[in-house]
N, C-alpha and C positions, 0 to 999 in steps of 0.2 A: 773109217780109214785108219789103218795101222800106223804105228810110229815109223816103220820102214817106208811105207808109201808116202807118208807126210814128208820125210826127209828127201826122198827121191824127187817128188814133184817140186818141193821148195828149191832144191839145188838147181833143177832145170829152169825154174822161173828166174832165179837170180843170175844164172849163167847166160841165159839167152835173151832176157828182156831188152837189153840195150845193144845187143849184137844184131846185125841185119839178117837174122836167120829164123825169126818167128818164134817167140816164146809160147804163144797160144798153140801153134802147130805142134811144137814139141810136147807140150803138156797133153794135148788131145791124144797124140800117139802113145805117150807113156801111160796115160790112164786107160787106154784101150788094151795095151799089152798087160797091164796089171789087173784088167777086168773090173775096173771101178768107174768106168766112164759114164755109166747110167745112174750112178749114185747122186742124188740131189746135193749132198754135201760136197762131193768132189767138184761139181760145177761152181759152187759158191767159193770153195777153197781156192780154186785156180785163179779167181778174180781177186779175192780178199787179200791174198798174200802179196799182191802188187804194192800194197802199202809199204812193206819192207823195202822193196826196190825203189819206191818213190823217195823214201827217207834217205837212201844212200846218195841220191843226186843232191838233195838239200844239204847233206853233210859235206860232200866233196866240193860243192860249189856254193858254200854258205855265204861267201862274199858277194855273190850275185843276188842271192835271195834276201839278204839282210844288209842294211836296215830295210824295213818294210816300206819306206817312203820313196823307193826307187820306182816312181810311178810309170816312167816310160818303159822300163823293163817289164813290169807287170801288165801294162796295157797291151804290149805285144803278145804276151801269152794269152790274155783274154781274147784278143782279136783272133789269134791262131786257133784257139780251141773251139770257137763258135761253130765252124762247120761240122766237127765231130759230134758236138752236143746236139745240134739240130738233126743230123742224119741218124744219130744213134737213137734219138727219141722217136723218129718216124719209122725206122726199120728194125726196132729192137727185137720183135718176134722172128723176123727173117734171119737176123744175125744169130739169135739163139739156136735156130734150126741148123744153120751152117756150122755152128760150133760142134755139132755132133757128127760131122762128116770127114772121115779120114781121106776120102777121095778128093774132096775139095782141097784139103791140106796138101796132098801129094802133087796135085796139078799146079797150085799156086807156088808151092815150094820150088818146083822145077822151073816154072816160068820166071820167077823172081831171080833164080840163080843165073839164068841165061842173061838177064838184064845186068846183073852185077858184074858179069864177066867183061862187059864193055863200058860200064859206067864211067870209069876213069878216063877213057879216051873220048867220051861224048862231051864232057864238060872240062875243057882244058884251060880256059882263061877266066878264072874267078876274079871278081873285083871287090867283093865284100869280105874283109878279113877280121872285122871286129863286130861284136854283138851290137854295139852302139850304132853301127851303120846299117842295121837291118831296119828297113822302113815298115810301116804298118801294112802296106799293101803286100810287101814280100812275106811278112809274117802270116797274113791271111792266106796267101797262095800256098805256102808251106802247109798250113792247116788243112787246106783242101786236099793236097796230096796225101796227108796223113789218113784221110778218110778211106783210102784204098785198103788200109789195114783192117777194115771191118770184115773183109774176106779172110777167113782163117788161113794161115800159112803165108800171107803176104809179108807180114812183119811191119809193125808200126814204126820201128826204128828205120828200116830200109825205105819205107814210103816217104817218111819225113826227111830223111837224109837226101834222097834223090830229089825231092822237092826243093830242098835247100840249095843243092848244087845247080839245079835248073834255074834257080833265082840268083845265080852267080856267087854264092857263098863258097868259100874254100871248103874242102871236104872235112877238115877238122872243125871248122866253125859250124858246118852243117850238122855234124855229129853232136856237137855240144848243144846246139839249139834244139836238136831232137831230144836230148836229155832233159832240157829245161821244159819243153813242151809236154814231155811225159808226165810231169808233176800234176798240172791241172787235169789233163786228159784221164790219167789213171786214177786220180783221186775221185773224179766224177763217176767213173765206171765202178770203182770199188764202193763208193757211198751208195750209188743206185742199187747195186747188187745186194748189199747188206740190208738196205731199207726194204727192198722187194722181198727178201727172204724173211725179214721180221714180220711183214704183213701177211705173206702167204703161208709160211711154214716156220713160225717162231720157235718151234722145238729144236730146229737146227742150231739156233744160237743160244739155247738154254742147256743143251747137252754138254756136260762137263768135259767129256773126251773131245768133242768138237772144238770147244774153246781152247783146250790145251794144244790141239793140232794147229789151230789158227795162230796162237802165240808162238809156238815153235817154228811154224812155217815162215812167219814174218821175220823172225830173228835170223833164220838161215838165209832167206832171200836177201835180207839186208847185207849180211856179211859177204855173201857170194857176189852180189851185184856190185859192191864196192870194188872188189878185186877185178871183176869183169870189165868195169868202166875204165879202170886204170890200164888194163891190158889193151883194151880196144883202141884207146887214143894213141898209145905208144905204137901199136901195130899199124894203125892207119897212117901215121906219119911216114912210116918206112915202106909199107907194102901196098897200100890201097885196098880195094875191095875184091880183087880177083880170087883170093883163096876162099873167101866166103861164098863167092859165086860157084866155084867148083864144089864146095861142100853142099850147097843147096841142090845143085844138079844131081850129085850122087845120091843124097838122101831122098830127094824127090823121086828119082827113078826107082830106087829100092822100095819106097813106100807104095808107089804106083803098082809095082809088080805084086807086092803083098796084098794090096787091096783087090786087084784084078783076079788073083788066085784064091781069094776068099779068106786069107789068113787074118786080115784086118777088116772089120765090118763096122 
């Protein structure tokens, strides 16, 4: 992976990870266009740089994560991440296969866009305005919704935000809880991918160029994700999800045409 490719993929990760437009989907398409999608290191890189994005959440919301004795907050995250850990372990091979499919991304991108066009009108009367009022059962249900993101192009952020709004959270709180939930979810995915790479192909993590790419990628993802989160919360307060819905519909349609015409494989 070249420095240019490293920068492009890292910017895409940081920019899209916390927006409801699917970071995985965008990285799959970008790596396909750059003709590096079949490279084993590319697949590792796209997951490993999530660490930088995770760190941006912890830095922005450090008062939530520290001190570490906020047991109720951490218990909610543990309960919410259980469905993803369980299903991820059971269907890991099928998920890996889907990660190589631009067709899957285009369809789920389009379908998710249609849902986001109407999401603001579907959940009009939220009753949960503070994280402290999210019950364990609500946290678990949001975690179940998050599992939809195992289908590439769905968007972990979109799935968990919709789940939060379905559980009567305000859209801002649903977005913030989605950020919080990203930390254990993505940390587990990153750790699993790195451990798997070390066992199956340790040369990937011994290669000096690969280590430089991982370091640079995480730094870029961290900085860009910081900016993206700040933008998203401010935009969401004023405008809701409709623009993201139209974006997904347009991108999904274009991608579907490109796949069906054989440009993307």
